[in-house]
Backbone bond lengths (Angstrom), bond angles and torsions (degrees), N, CA, C in turn:
res aa  C-N    CA-C-N  psi(-1)  N-CA   C-N-CA  omega(-1)  CA-C   N-CA-C  phi
1 X - - - 1.482 - - 1.545 109.35 -
2 X 1.276 115.08 132.73 1.504 122.02 178.84 1.509 107.89 -94.33
3 X 1.282 111.80 132.20 1.516 117.98 179.72 1.593 106.86 -127.53
4 X 1.287 112.82 151.77 1.525 119.73 -178.27 1.565 104.73 -84.66
5 X 1.305 114.10 151.84 1.432 122.91 173.18 1.523 106.42 -61.85
6 X 1.347 116.40 152.08 1.510 121.31 -179.68 1.542 112.34 -55.93
7 X 1.311 120.22 -41.76 1.450 120.05 177.93 1.538 112.24 -62.06
8 X 1.305 117.82 -40.39 1.438 121.40 178.05 1.495 112.60 -65.53
9 X 1.342 118.38 -35.93 1.463 123.56 179.63 1.530 107.59 -69.67
10 X 1.352 117.35 -42.31 1.454 119.94 177.98 1.556 111.90 -62.56
11 X 1.341 114.00 -39.13 1.484 116.15 -178.79 1.550 109.48 -68.31
12 X 1.314 117.80 -41.05 1.471 122.81 178.37 1.512 111.00 -60.28
13 X 1.368 116.87 -48.17 1.425 121.81 179.39 1.536 111.13 -61.39
14 X 1.309 120.53 -41.32 1.421 125.56 177.78 1.501 111.20 -59.76
15 X 1.361 119.09 -44.68 1.394 124.92 -179.53 1.570 111.06 -68.22
16 X 1.349 116.82 -39.59 1.412 119.93 176.66 1.530 111.09 -63.34
17 X 1.378 115.64 -44.19 1.433 118.96 177.69 1.537 114.22 -61.01
18 X 1.303 117.84 -44.07 1.450 121.14 -177.10 1.538 110.19 -71.52
19 X 1.342 118.56 -31.32 1.435 123.92 174.76 1.495 110.20 -63.48
20 X 1.331 114.62 -47.81 1.489 118.27 -179.52 1.538 109.79 -68.27
21 X 1.319 120.86 -38.44 1.434 124.20 -179.81 1.495 109.07 -62.91
22 X 1.311 120.54 -43.03 1.421 124.36 179.39 1.535 110.24 -59.62
23 X 1.272 117.65 -48.44 1.466 121.57 -174.14 1.549 109.87 -73.77
24 X 1.336 117.08 -29.41 1.446 119.13 178.35 1.561 110.73 -73.68
25 X 1.330 114.66 -42.00 1.517 119.36 179.84 1.461 113.84 -65.71
26 X 1.390 115.15 -35.16 1.449 120.23 -175.97 1.527 112.08 -93.26
27 X 1.334 116.90 -3.38 1.509 123.48 -176.82 1.499 110.60 55.60
28 X 1.323 113.42 45.19 1.491 118.13 173.50 1.575 109.01 -110.42
29 X 1.301 113.13 13.53 1.463 116.85 -174.80 1.546 110.49 -75.06
30 X 1.359 116.55 -22.62 1.437 121.64 173.80 1.525 113.07 -101.67
31 X 1.291 118.92 161.47 1.434 118.97 178.24 1.506 113.16 -67.27
32 X 1.296 116.87 -38.46 1.461 122.82 175.69 1.506 110.69 -112.96
33 X 1.299 115.13 150.05 1.439 119.70 178.03 1.526 108.61 -141.91
34 X 1.303 118.42 -179.78 1.394 122.68 -178.75 1.568 111.51 -118.13
35 X 1.289 117.88 127.77 1.422 121.81 179.73 1.586 108.69 -118.37
36 X 1.320 111.66 171.36 1.466 117.78 178.04 1.517 107.52 -104.78
37 X 1.354 117.51 133.50 1.426 123.66 172.47 1.477 109.21 -107.76
38 X 1.333 117.41 129.63 1.426 124.86 -179.12 1.539 109.87 -86.53
39 X 1.318 117.53 125.01 1.480 124.44 168.53 1.499 108.79 -124.88
40 X 1.350 118.14 102.16 1.452 118.83 -169.84 1.461 108.47 69.24
41 X 1.366 115.69 -128.26 1.422 120.42 -179.98 1.593 110.97 -102.82
42 X 1.359 115.65 4.60 1.461 118.68 179.19 1.431 111.58 -100.84
43 X 1.353 118.37 153.20 1.440 124.57 -179.31 1.468 110.83 -115.09
44 X 1.351 114.79 137.18 1.441 121.04 -179.74 1.477 111.77 -129.21
45 X 1.397 114.89 146.69 1.481 118.84 -178.49 1.544 111.07 -68.67
46 X 1.357 112.01 144.89 1.448 118.33 177.27 1.503 111.75 -147.81
47 X 1.365 118.34 125.07 1.423 121.68 -179.60 1.534 111.20 -77.64
48 X 1.310 117.70 126.91 1.412 120.91 -177.43 1.551 109.73 -133.53
49 X 1.335 116.58 161.32 1.469 122.15 176.76 1.544 111.80 -114.26
50 X 1.334 117.82 -58.30 1.428 122.65 -168.38 1.584 114.60 -91.75
51 X 1.323 121.31 -38.95 1.433 119.30 -177.43 1.494 117.58 -55.11
52 X 1.345 116.52 -30.88 1.476 119.05 178.72 1.538 111.66 -68.62
53 X 1.364 118.39 -34.09 1.468 119.84 177.17 1.555 109.68 -66.41
54 X 1.336 117.91 -30.82 1.420 120.27 -177.56 1.535 110.82 -93.35
55 X 1.395 119.05 -8.40 1.426 119.32 -177.22 1.454 115.80 68.27
56 X 1.370 115.04 38.19 1.429 120.48 -175.83 1.516 112.28 -116.80
57 X 1.332 117.90 25.52 1.438 123.30 179.73 1.542 107.33 -136.77
58 X 1.281 115.26 176.97 1.495 122.91 171.68 1.500 106.45 -109.73
59 X 1.300 116.84 102.36 1.440 123.47 -176.32 1.552 116.21 -72.35
60 X 1.350 113.13 145.22 1.428 117.43 178.54 1.528 112.77 -81.70
61 X 1.363 116.87 -31.54 1.451 119.45 -172.18 1.508 116.15 -117.51
62 X 1.332 118.07 -25.23 1.464 123.38 -177.76 1.554 108.38 -60.48
63 X 1.391 112.15 151.80 1.460 119.57 168.47 1.497 117.08 -83.29
64 X 1.329 114.84 -13.31 1.477 120.12 175.52 1.548 111.62 -134.99
65 X 1.292 116.71 146.50 1.487 119.98 173.13 1.518 110.82 -80.14
66 X 1.341 119.06 -15.84 1.436 123.52 -176.21 1.530 109.70 -63.61
67 X 1.261 115.17 142.13 1.494 118.74 171.87 1.532 111.30 -91.34
68 X 1.278 118.08 -172.55 1.437 121.94 -171.31 1.488 113.54 -64.88
69 X 1.331 116.76 -40.83 1.455 121.43 -179.37 1.532 113.07 -58.86
70 X 1.335 113.79 -40.33 1.463 120.83 -176.34 1.588 109.00 -70.96
71 X 1.340 114.05 -38.19 1.480 116.41 177.29 1.548 109.53 -72.25
72 X 1.271 116.11 -35.11 1.495 118.45 174.83 1.543 109.08 -58.79
73 X 1.287 114.69 -41.61 1.513 119.39 -178.80 1.530 108.79 -65.09
74 X 1.300 120.23 -43.58 1.446 122.33 176.80 1.467 111.60 -57.42
75 X 1.367 116.77 -46.97 1.419 119.89 177.27 1.546 113.74 -61.57
76 X 1.305 119.15 -43.21 1.421 124.83 178.20 1.549 112.04 -59.06
77 X 1.303 113.87 -45.49 1.516 118.45 -178.36 1.546 109.00 -66.82
78 X 1.276 118.06 -45.77 1.446 121.90 178.66 1.557 112.48 -58.50
79 X 1.332 112.22 -49.61 1.485 118.16 -178.25 1.550 110.76 -64.11
80 X 1.362 115.63 -33.97 1.441 119.24 176.96 1.532 113.41 -67.21
81 X 1.288 117.68 -39.58 1.570 118.56 178.77 1.536 108.50 -74.74
82 X 1.299 117.96 -28.34 1.470 118.34 174.67 1.516 110.97 -68.99
83 X 1.304 117.21 -44.60 1.478 119.87 -178.64 1.506 113.63 -64.63
84 X 1.433 113.39 -36.74 1.454 118.87 -178.69 1.529 114.26 -91.63
85 X 1.366 113.42 2.94 1.533 119.25 176.65 1.550 108.67 59.81
86 X 1.301 116.23 41.26 1.494 120.29 176.65 1.505 107.93 -79.43
87 X 1.305 121.45 122.28 1.462 122.03 -172.67 1.537 112.28 -76.47
88 X 1.324 117.15 154.66 1.455 123.49 175.59 1.456 116.91 128.77
89 X 1.345 115.20 156.37 1.451 122.99 173.57 1.571 108.02 -83.06
90 X 1.371 109.51 179.89 1.471 118.69 -178.94 1.548 106.62 -117.37
91 X 1.334 115.80 148.41 1.459 121.44 179.71 1.555 109.33 -145.30
92 X 1.359 115.32 141.14 1.403 120.97 163.17 1.555 110.52 -122.95
93 X 1.295 117.96 129.29 1.474 123.36 176.73 1.490 110.77 -103.19
94 X 1.305 113.90 106.58 1.474 118.84 -175.56 1.518 106.27 104.38
95 X 1.367 120.30 90.29 1.437 120.66 -164.76 1.516 111.61 -115.96
96 X 1.368 119.07 -10.86 1.486 124.02 -176.86 1.507 107.97 51.19
97 X 1.372 118.35 -117.62 1.497 120.85 -177.64 1.541 109.68 -85.04
98 X 1.240 120.62 1.07 1.449 120.73 172.25 1.522 115.34 97.43
99 X 1.332 118.25 -1.92 1.499 120.16 -169.59 1.463 116.47 -57.69
100 X 1.294 119.19 -39.54 1.507 119.30 -176.70 1.523 107.91 -76.41
101 X 1.310 121.71 -35.16 1.436 121.91 174.82 1.542 112.12 -68.43
102 X 1.342 116.21 -32.49 1.450 120.29 173.15 1.521 110.67 -61.47
103 X 1.370 112.93 -42.44 1.479 116.67 -178.93 1.515 110.10 -69.04
104 X 1.384 119.34 -34.62 1.452 121.21 176.16 1.537 109.11 -57.23
105 X 1.295 113.71 -50.73 1.485 119.36 -177.50 1.548 108.20 -62.48
106 X 1.313 118.22 -38.73 1.459 122.09 176.47 1.543 112.74 -59.94
107 X 1.306 115.58 -44.42 1.449 118.44 -179.06 1.541 111.63 -62.58
108 X 1.367 113.61 -44.79 1.497 118.56 178.42 1.505 109.75 -59.59
109 X 1.377 116.28 -47.42 1.413 118.22 -176.45 1.555 113.22 -65.43
110 X 1.312 115.03 -36.20 1.483 120.26 179.54 1.517 110.04 -64.57
111 X 1.339 118.20 -28.38 1.469 121.90 176.93 1.512 112.73 -93.07
112 X 1.315 117.48 4.60 1.452 120.34 174.17 1.566 110.77 73.53
113 X 1.315 117.39 26.16 1.466 119.60 -178.42 1.509 111.15 -87.24
114 X 1.334 113.24 125.86 1.497 117.19 -174.30 1.533 110.54 -123.77
115 X 1.379 117.82 10.55 1.468 116.86 179.88 1.482 111.37 -124.96
116 X 1.356 119.64 28.45 1.407 123.53 173.59 1.477 110.71 -132.42
117 X 1.276 118.69 141.68 1.520 121.75 178.01 1.494 110.77 -107.38
118 X 1.319 115.55 158.30 1.441 122.37 173.89 1.530 108.15 -113.36
119 X 1.347 118.25 119.14 1.461 122.28 -179.21 1.589 109.41 -94.66
120 X 1.290 114.78 133.20 1.478 122.37 -173.43 1.602 104.83 -115.01
121 X 1.313 113.81 95.43 1.458 119.51 -171.87 1.625 110.03 -103.62
122 X 1.259 116.17 122.13 1.464 120.34 -178.58 1.532 107.46 -165.97
123 X 1.350 116.17 157.67 1.444 121.28 170.65 1.501 110.77 -70.93
124 X 1.414 113.63 -27.57 1.480 118.27 -169.54 1.464 114.12 55.14
125 X 1.324 115.13 26.83 1.471 122.11 174.83 1.458 111.73 -150.09
126 X 1.280 118.06 24.52 1.477 122.32 178.84 1.530 112.80 89.95
127 X 1.316 116.57 -176.78 1.413 123.07 -177.43 1.544 110.73 -81.11
128 X 1.352 117.49 155.74 1.472 119.68 -177.36 1.574 107.99 -80.36
129 X 1.326 110.73 156.84 1.476 117.32 169.84 1.547 109.48 -62.58
130 X 1.339 117.31 131.88 1.470 116.80 -177.77 1.457 114.55 -58.24
131 X 1.344 116.73 135.76 1.469 123.05 176.21 1.534 105.85 -94.48
132 X 1.345 115.07 83.20 1.466 119.21 -174.97 1.536 114.16 -72.91
133 X 1.376 117.53 -16.07 1.454 120.47 171.68 1.484 113.84 -61.43
134 X 1.314 115.12 -50.88 1.436 121.05 179.31 1.461 115.65 -92.39
135 X 1.355 118.58 -23.46 1.432 123.37 179.43 1.531 110.44 -131.51
136 X 1.296 116.86 78.56 1.505 118.25 -178.97 1.543 111.16 -66.52
137 X 1.301 116.61 -15.66 1.508 119.84 179.60 1.532 109.92 -62.45
138 X 1.310 117.45 -20.56 1.482 121.09 -177.32 1.512 114.86 -94.83
139 X 1.343 114.98 11.15 1.456 118.53 -171.05 1.504 115.04 -62.26
140 X 1.336 117.66 -23.48 1.490 122.94 179.34 1.521 113.35 -93.14
141 X 1.269 116.25 -1.62 1.483 120.14 -174.32 1.529 111.30 -77.35
142 X 1.354 117.59 128.01 1.419 121.30 -179.54 1.594 109.46 -127.07
143 X 1.269 114.42 13.26 1.518 117.00 -176.36 1.548 111.68 -62.51
144 X 1.326 117.76 -20.87 1.486 116.96 -179.15 1.504 109.00 -72.67
145 X 1.349 122.70 -10.72 1.438 124.27 -179.50 1.555 112.70 -87.54
146 X 1.316 116.79 -4.71 1.473 122.58 -170.80 1.564 108.63 -101.53
147 X 1.311 118.60 102.60 1.501 121.60 178.13 1.519 113.84 -56.31
148 X 1.293 118.55 -31.33 1.464 123.78 -178.87 1.509 111.56 -55.21
149 X 1.337 117.96 -29.33 1.460 121.54 -178.94 1.537 114.24 -83.11
150 X 1.289 116.92 -10.21 1.453 120.65 177.78 1.515 113.57 -95.10
151 X 1.312 114.36 114.06 1.491 120.08 -178.59 1.483 107.96 -122.88
152 X 1.338 115.45 128.06 1.479 118.92 -175.77 1.507 110.96 -73.06
153 X 1.331 115.13 155.53 1.452 119.30 -178.45 1.513 111.85 -59.89
154 X 1.274 117.31 -37.22 1.513 118.67 -177.53 1.494 112.24 -59.94
155 X 1.365 115.92 -37.68 1.505 119.73 175.95 1.493 113.38 -65.60
156 X 1.333 116.84 -40.30 1.441 121.52 176.64 1.511 110.44 -62.94
157 X 1.315 116.75 -45.28 1.513 120.98 -179.26 1.553 108.47 -64.95
158 X 1.284 118.12 -37.07 1.506 122.86 173.39 1.465 112.23 -59.37
159 X 1.386 114.30 -40.98 1.508 117.72 179.89 1.538 110.44 -67.21
160 X 1.340 116.95 -36.62 1.461 117.11 176.85 1.547 109.22 -64.38
161 X 1.287 116.68 -44.61 1.455 120.87 178.07 1.530 112.90 -58.71
162 X 1.373 116.77 -38.97 1.429 120.19 178.12 1.505 113.15 -54.38
163 X 1.343 116.14 -34.32 1.494 120.52 179.92 1.514 112.78 -100.21
164 X 1.351 116.22 11.85 1.433 123.12 176.74 1.632 110.00 60.06
165 X 1.359 115.99 39.17 1.384 118.52 -176.46 1.545 113.00 -127.09
166 X 1.296 115.53 17.47 1.461 121.05 172.35 1.506 111.76 -91.31
167 X 1.322 115.82 103.37 1.428 119.13 -179.49 1.528 111.67 -142.97
168 X 1.342 116.52 -164.49 1.506 119.33 -176.20 1.484 113.76 -71.81
169 X 1.355 117.84 -8.97 1.451 119.34 178.75 1.476 111.55 -93.35
170 X 1.347 120.99 5.36 1.464 123.62 174.15 1.537 109.09 -105.07
171 X 1.333 115.79 123.12 1.428 119.76 -175.72 1.555 110.01 -117.09
172 X 1.267 123.20 125.47 1.430 124.75 -178.41 1.509 112.08 -97.35
173 X 1.270 117.33 131.98 1.435 123.07 -179.39 1.606 106.51 -119.99
174 X 1.317 116.07 104.16 1.469 120.83 -167.53 1.548 108.22 -103.46
175 X 1.325 117.59 127.51 1.428 122.66 174.36 1.535 110.68 137.91
176 X 1.285 115.10 169.13 1.457 121.58 176.89 1.563 108.46 -67.58
177 X 1.310 116.80 143.84 1.439 120.92 -168.96 1.544 111.11 -64.77
178 X 1.278 118.15 -28.04 1.471 120.19 177.98 1.541 112.94 -62.54
179 X 1.345 113.34 -25.06 1.493 121.25 -178.52 1.523 111.77 -98.47
180 X 1.294 121.44 -29.38 1.473 125.06 -170.52 1.476 113.96 -100.87
181 X 1.338 117.62 -42.50 1.497 117.97 -170.96 1.533 114.28 -69.02
182 X 1.437 118.53 -26.35 1.437 113.72 177.53 1.560 111.51 -62.98
183 X 1.269 119.65 -23.51 1.475 122.01 178.69 1.541 111.36 -70.53
184 X 1.275 118.06 -14.17 1.455 122.94 -179.00 1.532 115.51 -99.87
185 X 1.376 111.69 2.94 1.542 114.71 176.98 1.494 110.02 -64.50
186 X 1.331 112.89 137.90 1.439 118.89 -177.67 1.458 115.96 92.12
187 X 1.340 117.20 -11.47 1.455 121.04 175.42 1.560 110.82 -72.91
188 X 1.305 117.76 149.62 1.461 123.15 -175.62 1.520 107.63 -94.17
189 X 1.343 114.30 124.68 1.498 120.58 -179.65 1.555 109.14 -122.18
190 X 1.300 116.20 149.89 1.450 124.28 171.45 1.529 111.43 -109.98
191 X 1.339 117.70 -31.99 1.442 122.32 178.68 1.520 107.69 -136.69
192 X 1.328 117.43 124.83 1.494 123.00 178.11 1.501 105.12 -122.63
193 X 1.317 114.71 119.58 1.525 117.82 178.77 1.501 106.22 -118.32
194 X 1.380 114.25 122.20 1.410 122.53 -177.85 1.554 113.52 -102.83
195 X 1.311 117.52 121.00 1.460 118.68 178.94 1.494 107.47 -139.23
196 X 1.307 116.46 54.53 1.436 122.41 178.62 1.544 117.08 -93.16
197 X 1.362 114.15 -6.59 1.491 122.35 176.40 1.499 114.89 69.60
198 X 1.317 118.27 -51.41 1.485 125.44 -171.41 1.464 111.29 -85.41
199 X 1.346 114.67 158.46 1.458 120.95 176.69 1.508 109.55 -57.79
200 X 1.354 115.70 -54.26 1.508 120.84 -177.71 1.501 109.82 -57.53
201 X 1.343 120.60 -47.71 1.456 121.34 -174.90 1.540 110.50 -67.20
202 X 1.289 118.01 -36.73 1.428 121.92 178.85 1.525 110.18 -68.93
203 X 1.310 117.14 -42.48 1.443 120.38 176.76 1.532 113.99 -66.43
204 X 1.377 116.44 -37.14 1.453 119.86 176.08 1.570 108.72 -58.71
205 X 1.313 117.45 -42.43 1.419 122.59 -179.49 1.544 111.95 -62.08
206 X 1.324 115.53 -48.39 1.432 121.63 179.44 1.499 113.86 -62.58
207 X 1.366 115.77 -48.20 1.461 121.77 -175.06 1.572 109.84 -64.09
208 X 1.282 116.14 -41.22 1.477 120.16 -174.77 1.522 115.46 -91.58
209 X 1.268 119.24 -22.03 1.483 122.76 -173.24 1.570 113.17 -109.33
210 X 1.330 115.94 -40.29 1.465 117.33 -170.35 1.526 112.77 -63.16
211 X 1.377 119.28 -33.07 1.459 117.46 178.22 1.563 111.70 -62.15
212 X 1.309 116.00 -28.29 1.452 120.65 -179.47 1.534 116.25 -88.10
213 X 1.375 113.55 -0.12 1.488 117.35 178.58 1.536 109.43 -78.32
214 X 1.350 115.55 124.64 1.400 120.00 -179.68 1.487 113.19 -64.13
215 X 1.312 114.43 150.85 1.518 118.73 170.97 1.520 107.78 -58.94
216 X 1.316 118.48 131.15 1.416 120.94 -174.17 1.547 112.61 96.64
217 X 1.302 118.15 -10.57 1.467 122.57 175.69 1.445 113.39 -85.76
218 X 1.331 115.96 174.06 1.456 123.10 -171.10 1.547 111.77 -124.26
219 X 1.261 117.39 140.49 1.446 124.52 166.41 1.504 110.65 -112.43
220 X 1.298 117.98 125.99 1.476 122.82 -177.35 1.507 108.69 -115.14
221 X 1.304 115.81 136.71 1.516 121.86 -174.45 1.471 106.57 -121.24
222 X 1.368 116.80 106.88 1.424 120.87 -169.83 1.544 113.54 -66.17
223 X 1.370 117.51 -31.06 1.413 118.18 -169.28 1.550 108.59 -124.29
224 X 1.375 119.12 29.21 1.461 120.36 -173.58 1.571 111.68 -60.68
225 X 1.354 113.93 -40.50 1.455 118.57 -178.60 1.547 113.25 -93.32
226 X 1.248 115.73 -1.53 1.498 120.48 -174.15 1.514 113.93 -107.16
227 X 1.338 117.80 -38.74 1.437 121.49 -175.27 1.488 110.81 -117.70
228 X 1.263 122.87 115.10 1.456 125.43 -175.48 1.548 111.71 -61.56
229 X 1.360 118.95 -27.63 1.388 121.15 177.06 1.548 113.30 -68.72
230 X 1.356 114.59 -37.42 1.505 116.52 175.77 1.486 109.56 -70.14
231 X 1.289 119.83 -41.56 1.451 122.14 -176.95 1.521 111.24 -65.35
232 X 1.333 115.30 -37.73 1.511 117.30 -179.99 1.557 110.55 -67.00
233 X 1.305 116.57 -38.27 1.383 119.07 179.93 1.569 111.28 -64.83
234 X 1.289 113.71 -40.73 1.507 116.56 -178.86 1.537 109.43 -69.58
235 X 1.322 118.22 -43.43 1.394 121.29 179.85 1.560 112.63 -64.80
236 X 1.360 116.81 -38.60 1.423 120.13 174.96 1.537 113.18 -62.62
237 X 1.308 115.05 -44.69 1.509 120.14 -179.89 1.515 111.08 -63.98
238 X 1.320 116.07 -45.18 1.468 118.21 178.74 1.543 112.58 -63.08
239 X 1.355 115.65 -39.15 1.491 117.94 179.46 1.495 109.78 -67.41
240 X 1.372 117.57 -38.54 1.426 118.63 -176.61 1.492 112.94 -65.24
241 X 1.335 114.06 -35.11 1.539 118.71 -176.15 1.514 113.10 -106.08
242 X 1.344 115.88 10.05 1.508 121.24 177.43 1.558 108.59 54.13
243 X 1.281 116.59 54.09 1.474 122.79 176.07 1.522 105.39 -92.72
244 X 1.331 118.67 120.93 1.414 122.67 -173.07 1.574 113.53 -118.09
245 X 1.274 117.25 2.65 1.463 118.72 175.68 1.541 112.21 -54.37
246 X 1.262 118.29 140.42 1.527 120.89 -177.01 1.503 109.19 -65.80
247 X 1.371 116.18 129.93 1.418 120.92 169.23 1.542 109.44 -81.51
248 X 1.393 115.76 124.26 1.424 117.87 -179.50 1.499 113.09 -112.90
249 X 1.352 113.29 140.53 1.487 122.21 -175.51 1.549 111.40 -74.26
250 X 1.281 115.69 135.51 1.471 119.02 172.20 1.557 110.31 -98.11
251 X 1.377 116.84 -48.49 1.510 123.80 175.82 1.488 104.46 -157.11
252 X 1.348 114.67 -158.75 1.458 120.88 -174.88 1.557 113.60 -70.23
253 X 1.392 113.75 -9.09 1.464 117.82 -178.14 1.574 110.72 -112.66
254 X 1.283 114.19 -47.26 1.507 123.56 -158.09 1.510 111.92 -101.60
255 X 1.352 113.32 150.52 1.450 122.23 174.58 1.541 111.65 -142.10
256 X 1.285 116.43 167.85 1.468 121.22 175.81 1.526 112.23 -158.14
257 X 1.303 114.91 162.48 1.462 118.22 163.57 1.451 110.76 -146.98
258 X 1.386 114.38 165.67 1.452 121.69 -179.49 1.498 108.56 -106.28
259 X 1.351 113.46 128.55 1.496 116.88 177.92 1.466 110.44 -71.98
260 X 1.367 118.66 121.39 1.442 121.47 -179.82 1.573 113.45 -113.06
261 X 1.331 114.10 -16.66 1.494 115.25 -178.60 1.549 109.18 -137.84
262 X 1.297 113.21 157.87 1.475 120.37 175.27 1.533 109.70 -71.76
263 X 1.313 118.57 152.18 1.428 122.34 -177.07 1.487 108.54 -106.31
264 X 1.312 117.01 120.18 1.455 120.22 -179.85 1.487 113.82 -55.76
265 X 1.348 115.41 133.98 1.489 119.93 176.68 1.513 112.63 90.18
266 X 1.309 118.59 -11.08 1.473 122.06 176.52 1.565 107.60 -103.30
267 X 1.366 116.39 96.85 1.417 120.87 -165.54 1.561 115.12 -90.08
268 X 1.299 117.82 -6.90 1.487 117.43 -174.03 1.500 112.44 -100.06
269 X 1.364 118.40 19.55 1.434 123.74 171.64 1.509 110.54 -66.50
270 X 1.300 119.01 124.18 1.525 119.77 -176.48 1.451 111.22 -58.93
271 X 1.305 121.83 -37.38 1.471 120.66 178.12 1.493 111.48 -67.62
272 X 1.317 116.07 -35.16 1.506 119.95 177.99 1.453 111.19 -62.71
273 X 1.323 117.54 -41.97 1.485 121.21 178.28 1.508 108.18 -60.26
274 X 1.356 118.69 -47.80 1.491 119.78 179.73 1.513 113.51 -59.98
275 X 1.297 115.77 -42.82 1.478 120.60 -176.68 1.512 112.54 -69.97
276 X 1.262 117.37 -33.83 1.504 120.92 -177.59 1.507 112.34 -93.25
277 X 1.308 115.74 -16.83 1.442 117.70 -174.02 1.501 108.80 -97.33
């Protein structure tokens, strides 16, 4: 009888667990699933097959709107920073039912990581009313009018518990990003995932979190190819700070890049402190 070495068995079990976790959180574990169809401001059930795999619908049952490619991307980025020993915690801004942050915690736990936290940042009350005085780019945004997008913190915590992943390494940051993210300036990050949809929310994430992203870390933009407001915020921030790392496509919605250089004028980058101190 041929048996695998213990390390190979552990690696196989880890991949099987993460594969199952992805499909459970995205509700792609069955051939057919149930999504929500918007008619005006009302939501109606709709049976679908393929959009859920791609993450291009609003699911009724899934804990994450992300499809498999986007969850694969999260896994790849996390495993990359672990392999390269890039310092920092993980954060998602805009978590909905919490599925992607649950997956982040699952990846860390599957690799036996006990010295990194996952930050779960959301208003837990839906999107903010657009501030068109300061951010006219959000003038057409109406997502704040859709109750489906507002998920209370208790439900997100219950979802973490459902997967046995609610522990001391999960940190909740409740409130609109304009109010909460400034308190995280100077924190060290290895993976920053932005899913705030709006220009303002995306810019809040970049301004307050990107300076703390370690060299070798990743920024993931859930709606870069889907929402022009998100893309404009990213392009404006990159132009302002002369960020030239290649933006790489994940799927029809999402993009990411890896931070390879320090950004002039942004002094609270943890690697910058080490290099200059």
